[in-house]
C-alpha positions in Angstrom: 31.9 44.8 57.8 31.7 43.2 54.4 34.8 45.0 53.3 36.7 43.7 56.4 35.7 40.1 55.5 36.8 40.6 51.9 40.2 42.0 53.0 40.7 39.0 55.3 40.0 36.5 52.5 42.4 38.3 50.2 45.1 38.3 52.9 44.6 34.5 53.4 44.8 33.9 49.6 48.0 36.0 49.4 49.5 34.2 52.4 48.7 30.8 50.9 50.3 31.9 47.6 53.3 33.2 49.4 53.7 30.0 51.4 53.4 28.0 48.1 56.1 30.2 46.6 58.4 29.7 49.6 57.9 26.0 49.4 58.7 26.1 45.7 61.8 28.1 46.3 62.9 25.7 49.1 62.4 22.8 46.8 64.3 24.5 44.0 67.1 25.3 46.5 67.2 21.7 47.6 67.4 20.5 44.0 70.1 23.0 43.3 72.1 21.8 46.3 71.7 18.2 45.2 72.7 19.1 41.6 75.7 21.0 42.8 76.7 18.1 45.0 76.3 15.7 42.1 78.3 18.0 39.9 81.0 18.2 42.5 81.1 14.5 42.8 81.1 14.1 39.0 84.0 16.6 38.7 85.9 14.8 41.5 85.4 11.4 39.7 86.5 13.0 36.4 89.6 14.5 38.0 90.4 11.2 39.7 89.9 9.3 36.5 92.1 11.7 34.5 94.8 11.6 37.2 94.9 7.9 37.4 94.5 6.4 34.0 97.7 5.6 32.2 96.7 7.7 29.2 97.3 11.4 29.1 94.3 13.6 28.2 94.8 17.0 26.6 93.1 20.1 25.1 94.9 22.2 22.6 94.0 25.1 20.2 94.5 25.0 16.5 97.9 26.6 16.8 99.2 23.8 19.0 99.0 25.6 22.4 98.0 23.3 25.2 95.3 24.7 27.4 94.8 21.6 29.5 96.8 18.4 30.1 96.4 15.8 32.8 99.0 15.7 35.6 100.1 12.2 34.7 101.9 13.7 31.7 105.0 14.0 33.9 105.1 10.3 34.3 104.9 9.7 30.6 106.7 12.7 29.1 108.8 14.0 31.9 107.4 17.6 31.8 104.9 19.1 34.2 101.6 20.5 32.9 102.9 24.0 33.7 106.0 23.5 31.6 103.9 22.3 28.7 101.5 25.3 29.0 104.5 27.6 29.0 106.3 25.8 26.1 103.5 26.2 23.6 103.7 24.5 20.2 107.5 24.5 20.3 107.4 22.0 23.2 104.5 20.0 21.6 106.1 19.6 18.1 109.8 20.5 18.9 110.5 17.2 20.6 109.1 14.9 17.9 111.5 12.7 16.0 112.6 14.5 12.8 111.3 11.8 10.5 107.9 11.9 12.2 107.3 15.7 12.7 105.9 16.6 9.3 103.5 13.6 9.4 102.2 14.7 12.8 101.8 18.3 11.7 99.9 17.3 8.6 97.5 15.1 10.6 97.0 17.9 13.2 96.2 20.4 10.4 93.7 18.0 8.8 92.0 17.6 12.2 91.1 21.3 12.4 90.7 22.1 8.7 88.9 18.9 7.4 87.6 17.2 10.5 89.7 14.1 9.8 90.3 11.9 12.8 93.7 12.6 14.4 95.3 9.2 15.1 99.1 9.1 14.8 102.0 7.0 16.2 105.2 8.9 16.5 108.5 9.2 18.5 109.1 12.0 20.9 112.0 12.9 23.2 111.3 12.9 27.0 112.7 15.6 29.3 115.4 13.0 30.2 116.5 12.8 26.5 115.0 9.3 26.1 113.0 8.5 23.0 109.5 7.1 23.5 106.7 6.1 21.2 103.2 7.7 21.6 99.8 6.9 20.0 98.1 10.4 19.9 94.5 10.7 18.9 91.6 13.1 18.8 88.2 13.0 17.1 86.5 16.1 18.5 87.0 19.8 17.6 84.9 22.7 18.8 85.0 26.5 18.7 85.0 28.8 21.7 85.4 32.6 21.6 86.4 32.4 18.0 89.2 29.8 18.6 89.1 26.2 17.5 90.0 23.5 20.1 90.4 19.8 20.2 90.3 17.3 23.0 92.5 14.2 22.8 94.4 11.5 24.5 97.9 10.0 24.0 99.3 6.7 25.2 102.9 5.5 25.8 103.3 2.5 23.3 107.0 2.2 23.6 106.9 -1.4 25.0 104.4 -2.4 22.3 106.7 -1.0 19.6 109.7 -2.8 21.1 107.6 -6.1 21.1 106.5 -5.4 17.5 110.1 -4.8 16.4 111.3 -8.0 18.2 108.5 -9.9 16.5 109.4 -8.4 13.1 113.1 -9.3 13.6 112.1 -12.8 14.7 109.8 -13.2 11.6 112.6 -12.0 9.3 115.0 -14.4 10.9 112.5 -17.3 10.5 111.7 -16.3 6.9 115.5 -16.1 6.1 116.0 -19.6 7.7 112.9 -21.0 6.0 113.8 -19.6 2.6 117.5 -20.3 2.8 117.5 -23.8 4.5 119.2 -26.5 2.5 116.6 -28.9 3.8 113.3 -29.1 2.1 110.5 -27.8 4.4 106.8 -28.3 4.1 104.1 -27.2 6.6 101.1 -29.5 6.5 97.8 -29.4 8.3 97.9 -32.3 10.8 94.3 -33.2 10.2 93.6 -32.6 6.5 97.3 -33.3 5.5 97.0 -30.4 3.0 100.1 -28.2 2.5 100.2 -24.6 3.8 103.7 -23.5 3.1 106.8 -24.8 1.2 110.3 -23.5 1.0 112.5 -23.2 -2.2 114.5 -26.2 -1.3 111.5 -28.6 -1.3 110.3 -27.0 -4.5 113.7 -27.8 -6.1 113.6 -31.4 -4.7 110.2 -32.2 -6.0 110.1 -30.0 -9.1 106.9 -28.1 -8.1 106.4 -24.3 -7.6 105.4 -23.1 -4.1 101.9 -22.2 -5.4 101.5 -25.7 -6.9 102.5 -27.3 -3.6 100.1 -25.1 -1.7 97.3 -26.7 -3.7 98.5 -30.2 -2.9 98.8 -32.5 0.1 100.6 -35.6 1.5 98.7 -38.0 -0.8 100.0 -36.1 -3.9 103.8 -36.4 -3.4 104.2 -40.1 -2.6 103.8 -43.3 -4.7 100.3 -44.8 -4.4 101.7 -48.2 -3.4 103.4 -46.5 -0.4 100.6 -44.2 0.7 99.3 -46.4 3.5 102.7 -46.6 5.1 103.5 -42.9 4.5 100.2 -41.8 6.0 100.7 -44.0 9.1 104.1 -42.4 9.6 102.6 -38.8 9.2 99.8 -39.6 11.7 102.3 -41.0 14.2 104.4 -37.9 13.9 101.2 -35.7 14.4 100.4 -37.6 17.6 103.9 -37.1 18.9 104.8 -40.7 18.9 107.9 -40.2 16.7 109.7 -37.4 15.0 111.8 -39.1 12.3 110.3 -41.0 9.4 113.3 -42.5 7.6 113.7 -43.4 4.0 110.3 -42.2 2.8 109.7 -42.4 -1.0 108.6 -39.1 -2.6 107.2 -38.7 -6.0 108.7 -35.9 -8.1 106.7 -33.9 -10.6 108.6 -35.7 -13.5 107.6 -39.1 -12.1 110.9 -40.1 -10.6 111.3 -41.2 -7.0 113.3 -39.3 -4.4 114.0 -40.9 -1.0 114.0 -38.6 2.1 114.4 -38.8 5.8 111.6 -36.6 7.1 112.1 -35.1 10.6 109.0 -33.4 12.0 108.1 -30.7 14.5 104.6 -29.9 15.7 103.4 -26.2 15.6 100.2 -24.2 15.4 99.8 -22.1 12.2 96.8 -19.8 11.7 95.1 -21.6 14.7 95.6 -25.0 13.1 97.8 -27.9 14.4 100.4 -28.6 11.8 103.4 -30.9 11.0 106.5 -29.1 9.9 108.4 -31.6 7.8 112.2 -31.3 7.2 113.1 -33.3 4.2 116.7 -34.5 3.7 117.3 -36.0 0.3 119.0 -39.4 0.8 118.4 -40.7 -2.7 122.1 -41.1 -3.5 122.9 -42.4 0.0 120.1 -45.0 -0.3 121.4 -46.0 -3.8 124.9 -46.5 -2.3 123.5 -48.4 0.6 121.4 -50.6 -1.7 124.5 -51.3 -3.9 126.5 -52.0 -0.8 123.8 -54.4 0.5 123.8 -56.2 -2.8 127.5 -56.5 -2.9 127.6 -57.7 0.7 124.9 -60.2 0.0 126.8 -61.4 -3.1 130.1 -61.5 -1.2 128.4 -63.5 1.6 127.0 -66.0 -0.9 130.3 -66.3 -2.6 132.2 -66.8 0.7 129.8 -69.4 1.9 130.2 -71.4 -1.3 133.9 -71.1 -1.4 136.1 -74.1 -0.4 138.6 -71.6 1.2 138.3 -70.2 4.6 137.7 -66.5 4.5 138.2 -63.8 7.2 137.8 -60.1 6.9 139.0 -57.8 9.7 138.5 -54.0 10.0 141.1 -51.5 11.0 140.3 -51.9 14.7 140.9 -55.7 14.7 137.2 -56.6 14.6 136.0 -59.5 12.4 133.4 -58.1 10.0 133.1 -61.2 7.8 133.9 -64.9 8.0 132.5 -68.0 6.4 131.6 -71.3 7.9 134.6 -72.9 6.1 137.0 -70.6 8.0 135.7 -71.8 11.4 135.8 -75.5 10.3 139.3 -75.3 9.0 140.7 -73.7 12.1 138.5 -75.6 14.5 137.4 -72.4 16.2 134.2 -72.7 18.4 131.2 -70.6 17.3 131.1 -68.8 20.6 134.6 -67.3 19.9 133.7 -66.5 16.3 130.5 -64.7 17.5 132.6 -62.3 19.6 134.2 -61.1 16.3 137.4 -60.4 18.3 140.4 -61.3 16.1 142.7 -61.4 19.1 140.7 -64.1 20.8 140.6 -66.2 17.6 144.4 -65.8 17.2 145.0 -67.0 20.8 142.8 -70.0 20.3 144.6 -71.3 17.2 148.2 -70.8 18.4 148.2 -74.2 20.2 147.5 -75.9 16.9 150.6 -74.5 15.1 154.2 -75.8 14.9 155.6 -72.2 14.9 153.1 -70.0 16.7 155.6 -67.2 17.3 156.4 -66.9 13.7 152.7 -67.0 12.9 152.0 -64.1 15.3 155.0 -62.0 14.1 153.6 -62.2 10.5 150.1 -61.2 11.6 151.5 -58.3 13.7 153.7 -57.2 10.8 150.9 -57.1 8.3 148.6 -55.2 10.6 151.4 -52.6 11.1 152.0 -52.4 7.3 148.5 -51.8 6.1 149.2 -51.7 2.3 151.3 -54.9 2.1 150.1 -58.2 0.6 151.4 -61.6 1.7 151.4 -65.2 0.8 152.9 -68.0 3.0 152.4 -71.5 4.3 151.2 -72.4 7.8 152.1 -75.8 9.3 150.0 -77.5 11.9 151.1 -79.9 14.6 148.8 -82.6 13.1 150.5 -82.4 9.8 148.0 -80.1 8.0 149.5 -77.3 5.8 147.5 -74.1 4.9 148.3 -71.8 2.1 147.6 -68.3 3.6 147.0 -65.3 1.5 146.4 -61.7 2.9 145.5 -58.5 1.1 144.5 -55.0 2.3 141.0 -53.6 1.7 141.5 -50.3 -0.1 139.0 -48.4 -2.2 139.6 -46.5 -5.4 140.3 -43.3 -3.4 143.0 -45.0 -1.3 140.9 -45.3 1.8 141.9 -48.3 3.9 139.2 -50.4 5.5 140.9 -53.4 6.9 142.4 -56.7 5.7 141.2 -60.0 4.2 142.8 -63.4 4.9 
């Protein structure tokens, strides 16, 4: 009886142990299924990621044989994964541009032998014979069954390379124009007014080296007495209120003054708003203009103090100079004189003359024969007689500018 009770207790214990074991196995099976499902989902996500990213992922051995490459390689390279697996290293390295192939092989060798990061840009020929640029990189190597492998990724950077080349060509053109421009060019910070760049022409104009000008600013190249005006012009240009600042005095390194017309464009350089000033040396022109202004002033003063009537007409028949005495002698109203139309003045005086036709014929003849001089008398109906003298206006180079009367 006692043995029967003991056997029953043992059976119950074994049953409970078995039930616990079954429950543990069921739990482990459930976890395995969940893990398997998660692994499948992870693999599907990985395959989807590999298939849809623009970059191509790859695995190759140390001899250059590709053991895996993502399907999107056909879009980039033109070959299917199967063609690449079959082609081996001849397809991997054979299509690389001749000037690039040794550089790629050396970097690939260093990846496996020295563990140096593989990161190379090179040209390769697609299946359709078109050349493209790739950025190929790998940082991981590992050994499996005695063979070294590397995982990597390459990207099509053809468009980037084209953009870089276009930018390089643009920069070279800009540099050539900047360096070769006949105009002096200075790039100045719009706020600090310090110079950032200067071309050879402005260095020649001012007598400074480029390095010297880079250490200077607007206040350093203009006379002190003109700084207030110069700075106001610079600031107006920086605000976009004007582009041309005419006849600006510039102080050369040797202390002499150069006058320049400064045309300005606004640009951003190194993230800073800048004025690009284009300097045209007008020193000689200004000297000529000043001399001409002085001569004109002197001539005007002389003509006004003269007892003779003076008229100067340009080649187009426009009065460019006459004194008060001229209007008084011929009784020509000021409103007609103000038109500066020689034809109107002629028509007005004809009624005062005894021989108007002869007068007009002489005028017409002299206008037609630009280089001739003339002296004659003009008789008026009221008995007045004028001594008329006419001479062409010709400079030392033979250039004709009109006629004086």
